[in-house]
C-alpha positions in Angstrom: -31.0 -0.4 71.7 -31.3 3.1 70.2 -28.1 5.1 70.0 -27.8 7.8 72.6 -25.4 10.0 70.7 -24.7 10.5 67.0 -21.6 12.7 67.0 -19.1 10.0 67.7 -15.9 8.7 66.1 -16.4 5.9 63.6 -16.8 2.5 65.2 -17.8 4.0 68.6 -21.2 3.5 70.1 -23.2 5.1 72.9 -26.2 3.5 74.7 -28.4 4.7 77.5 -28.8 2.3 80.4 -31.1 2.8 83.4 -29.7 2.0 86.8 -31.6 0.5 89.7 -32.0 3.9 91.3 -33.8 5.2 88.2 -30.9 7.4 86.9 -30.0 7.1 83.2 -26.3 6.7 82.3 -24.7 6.7 78.9 -22.2 3.9 78.3 -19.7 4.0 75.5 -18.5 1.1 73.4 -16.0 0.5 70.6 -16.5 -2.1 67.9 -13.5 -4.3 67.2 -12.6 -7.5 65.4 -11.7 -10.5 67.5 -11.2 -14.0 66.0 -13.0 -12.9 62.8 -16.0 -11.6 64.7 -17.2 -8.1 65.4 -17.5 -7.5 69.1 -17.9 -4.5 71.4 -15.5 -3.5 74.1 -16.5 -1.2 77.0 -15.0 2.3 77.0 -16.7 3.5 80.2 -19.2 6.3 80.9 -17.0 9.4 80.6 -17.3 10.8 77.0 -13.9 12.4 76.7 -12.1 9.5 78.4 -14.0 7.1 76.0 -13.0 9.1 72.9 -9.3 9.1 74.1 -9.3 5.3 74.7 -10.9 4.7 71.3 -8.4 6.9 69.6 -5.5 5.1 71.3 -7.0 1.7 70.3 -7.3 2.7 66.7 -3.8 4.3 66.5 -2.2 1.2 68.0 -3.5 -0.8 65.0 -1.6 1.4 62.6 2.1 1.1 62.0 4.2 3.9 60.4 4.3 2.0 57.2 0.5 2.1 57.0 -1.7 5.0 56.2 -3.6 6.8 58.9 -7.0 8.1 57.8 -8.2 11.6 58.4 -10.8 10.5 60.8 -8.3 8.6 62.9 -5.9 11.5 63.0 -8.7 13.9 63.9 -9.8 11.7 66.8 -6.3 11.4 68.1 -5.8 15.2 67.9 -9.1 15.9 69.7 -8.3 13.4 72.5 -4.7 14.4 73.1 -4.7 18.1 72.4 -8.1 19.6 72.7 -9.9 17.5 75.4 -7.2 18.1 78.1 -7.8 21.8 77.8 -11.1 21.3 79.5 -12.8 24.6 78.4 -16.2 23.6 77.2 -16.5 26.5 74.7 -13.2 25.5 73.1 -14.1 21.8 73.0 -17.5 22.4 71.4 -16.0 24.8 68.8 -13.4 22.3 67.8 -15.9 19.4 67.8 -18.1 21.3 65.3 -15.1 22.1 63.1 -14.0 18.5 63.0 -17.5 17.4 62.3 -17.5 19.5 59.1 -14.1 18.2 58.1 -15.2 14.6 58.6 -18.3 15.1 56.6 -16.2 16.1 53.6 -13.0 14.0 54.1 -14.4 10.9 55.8 -17.8 10.4 54.1 -18.6 8.0 52.6 -15.0 6.7 52.7 -12.4 7.8 55.1 -9.6 9.5 53.1 -5.9 8.5 53.9 -4.4 11.7 55.5 -1.3 11.6 53.4 -3.3 11.6 50.1 -5.1 14.8 50.9 -3.8 17.6 48.6 -4.2 21.4 48.3 -6.7 20.7 45.5 -8.9 18.7 47.9 -8.7 21.5 50.5 -9.7 24.0 47.8 -12.7 21.9 47.0 -13.6 21.8 50.7 -13.5 25.6 50.7 -15.8 25.7 47.7 -18.1 23.2 49.5 -18.2 25.5 52.5 -18.6 28.7 50.5 -21.8 29.6 52.4 -19.8 30.0 55.6 -16.4 31.4 54.6 -15.3 32.4 58.0 -16.1 29.0 59.6 -14.3 27.4 56.6 -11.1 29.3 57.4 -11.2 28.1 61.0 -11.8 24.5 59.8 -8.8 24.7 57.5 -6.7 25.9 60.4 -7.8 22.8 62.4 -7.0 20.5 59.5 -3.5 22.0 59.5 -3.2 21.3 63.3 -4.5 17.8 62.9 -2.0 17.1 60.1 1.0 18.5 62.1 -0.1 16.5 65.2 -0.1 13.3 63.1 3.4 14.2 61.9 4.7 14.7 65.4 3.1 11.3 66.4 4.9 9.5 63.6 2.0 8.6 61.4 2.8 11.0 58.6 6.2 11.4 57.0 7.8 14.4 58.8 9.2 15.6 55.5 5.8 15.6 53.8 4.6 19.2 53.2 1.4 20.2 55.0 -1.2 20.6 52.2 -2.7 23.7 53.8 0.5 25.6 52.9 -0.7 25.6 49.2 -4.2 26.8 50.0 -5.4 30.4 49.8 -8.1 30.9 52.5 -11.2 33.0 52.1 -10.7 36.7 52.3 -12.9 38.0 55.2 -13.7 41.6 55.3 -13.3 43.3 58.7 -16.7 43.5 60.4 -17.6 47.2 61.0 -21.3 46.9 61.4 -22.9 49.4 63.8 -26.4 48.8 65.1 -28.1 52.2 65.4 -30.8 52.8 68.0 -33.6 52.7 65.4 -32.7 49.2 64.2 -32.1 48.0 67.8 -35.6 49.3 68.8 -37.3 47.5 65.9 -35.8 44.2 66.9 -36.4 44.8 70.6 -40.1 45.6 69.9 -40.6 42.2 68.2 -38.5 40.2 70.7 -40.0 38.2 73.6 -39.1 39.2 77.2 -36.1 36.9 77.6 -34.5 38.1 74.3 -35.1 41.7 75.4 -33.3 40.9 78.7 -30.4 39.3 76.8 -30.1 42.3 74.5 -30.3 44.8 77.4 -27.6 43.0 79.4 -25.4 42.7 76.3 -25.7 46.4 75.8 -25.3 47.3 79.5 -22.2 45.2 80.1 -20.6 44.9 76.6 -19.9 41.2 77.2 -19.8 38.3 74.7 -22.9 36.1 74.2 -21.0 33.1 75.9 -20.5 35.2 79.0 -24.1 36.5 79.1 -26.0 33.2 78.5 -24.1 31.5 81.4 -24.8 34.1 84.1 -25.6 32.5 87.5 -26.7 33.9 90.8 -23.4 32.6 92.3 -21.7 35.5 90.4 -23.7 38.0 92.4 -22.5 39.2 95.8 -22.8 42.5 97.8 -24.5 44.3 94.9 -21.8 43.3 92.4 -22.1 41.1 89.3 -18.8 39.3 88.9 -17.9 38.0 85.4 -14.9 35.9 84.4 -14.7 36.0 80.6 -14.7 32.5 79.0 -12.4 33.6 76.1 -9.7 35.6 77.9 -10.3 34.8 81.6 -10.4 38.5 82.3 -12.3 39.4 85.5 -14.8 42.2 85.5 -17.1 43.6 88.3 -20.3 45.4 87.5 -22.2 47.5 90.0 -25.8 46.2 90.0 -27.7 49.4 89.7 -30.1 51.2 87.3 -31.4 49.1 84.4 -29.1 46.1 85.3 -30.5 46.0 88.8 -34.1 46.1 87.5 -33.5 43.1 85.2 -31.6 41.0 87.7 -34.2 41.7 90.5 -36.9 40.6 88.1 -35.4 37.4 86.6 -32.7 36.1 89.0 -33.8 32.9 90.8 -32.8 32.2 94.4 -30.0 29.9 93.2 -29.5 29.2 89.5 -28.9 30.5 86.0 -30.5 33.8 84.9 -31.4 32.5 81.5 -32.9 29.1 80.7 -34.2 27.3 77.6 -37.7 25.8 77.3 -36.5 22.7 79.0 -35.3 24.6 82.0 -31.6 24.1 81.1 -29.1 26.9 80.9 -28.7 28.6 77.6 -25.7 28.3 75.3 -24.3 30.6 72.7 -25.6 28.6 69.7 -29.2 28.7 71.0 -29.0 32.5 71.4 -27.7 32.7 67.8 -30.5 30.5 66.5 -33.2 32.4 68.4 -31.9 35.7 67.1 -31.8 34.4 63.5 -35.4 33.3 63.7 -36.4 36.7 65.2 -34.7 38.5 62.3 -36.5 36.3 59.8 -39.8 37.1 61.4 -39.2 40.8 61.3 -38.1 40.7 57.7 -41.5 39.4 56.7 -43.2 42.3 58.4 -40.5 45.0 57.5 -39.1 44.0 54.1 -37.6 47.5 53.7 -35.2 46.6 56.6 -34.1 43.2 55.1 -30.5 44.2 54.4 -29.9 45.9 57.7 -31.5 42.9 59.6 -29.4 40.4 57.7 -26.3 42.2 58.9 -27.5 42.3 62.5 -26.0 39.6 64.6 -26.4 39.3 68.4 -22.6 39.6 68.9 -22.8 43.1 67.2 -24.2 44.4 70.5 -20.7 44.2 72.0 -19.4 46.6 69.3 -22.5 48.8 69.9 -21.8 48.9 73.6 -18.1 49.9 73.0 -19.0 52.5 70.4 -21.7 54.1 72.5 -19.4 54.2 75.6 -16.7 55.8 73.5 -19.1 58.4 72.0 -20.7 59.3 75.4 -17.5 59.2 77.4 -14.1 58.2 76.0 -12.0 55.3 74.7 -10.8 54.3 78.2 -14.4 53.8 79.3 -15.0 51.5 76.3 -11.9 49.6 77.1 -12.8 49.0 80.7 -16.4 48.0 79.7 -15.1 45.3 77.3 -12.4 44.1 79.7 -9.5 44.7 77.3 -5.9 45.2 78.5 -5.2 47.8 75.8 -7.1 50.3 73.7 -5.6 48.7 70.6 -7.9 45.8 71.2 -10.9 48.1 71.8 -10.3 49.9 68.5 -11.5 46.8 66.7 -14.9 47.2 68.3 -15.3 50.9 68.0 -17.2 51.9 64.9 -16.5 55.2 63.1 -20.0 56.7 63.4 -19.2 60.2 64.7 -21.4 62.8 63.1 -19.4 65.4 61.1 -20.6 69.0 60.6 -20.8 70.0 56.9 -18.1 72.4 55.8 -19.6 75.8 55.1 -17.5 78.3 53.2 -17.3 81.7 54.8 -19.2 84.4 53.0 -17.2 87.3 51.8 
């Protein structure tokens, strides 16, 4: 039977089965050796529980005198440290980072964790040179995986973490400000749903993850209630003006405000991909704007909202809009775009 899922730990399988009531359920299995034969053992139907079981089964096979592979250590870290946190955004982010690390360190052969050196990690950074910021995050997760393996007794506690000898990519502070002219160009070429996403991003100053998951259950008594995924900060927006116009037009009786073409709720990655394709389309028509468009990311609308709020009112207004606890945090989003008057020397 065809596999139902590809992003699984090595030796783990997923298969779709149809129940008598017509519902489709994914069952997870692990391939083990018994009496010289390869057999599959059931790991249940819950993905994270199955991954944890599979990690435990594989770890039990390894004694401290043996060498744990990177893939085994990564699966153990994911199942014991990340999965219990339960936040889907965190889980998906770590899953993507581990996938990149596994591609490099576990393909085609799974590298023993204790044999990975700073030189190997430097090669990984070179391999990921097209995404320097993501590479830095992935190196940080490698470090966490290594240290977790040490605490679990599968790496000599005295062995130095190879990340300590690696110089990460230097990332310049993002200070891009989207002026109204560029915003209007993109807005003009966008479809209605992307326009609504852009408008709400500018009106509320919220992150893409908080916008794409908006649901009518967050609306009551003319108030839009948002609990930020990243910080758990709670914000309340009065549904009036342009925000009311959008919500009245798109909000279903009970459901998500934004859906993909299959009728499922949006996710952050899909917004990013849509916006990337939109930019490419506009570049073909407006090549003179290519550099500006390349630097325009959907998440920049949060900084634009903060900067515009600051310029029109004050820094406290920007802080409240973004849901920060201090203006020091807001300062990172406010762009220095104030217009200065030229200095005219007084005539004698």
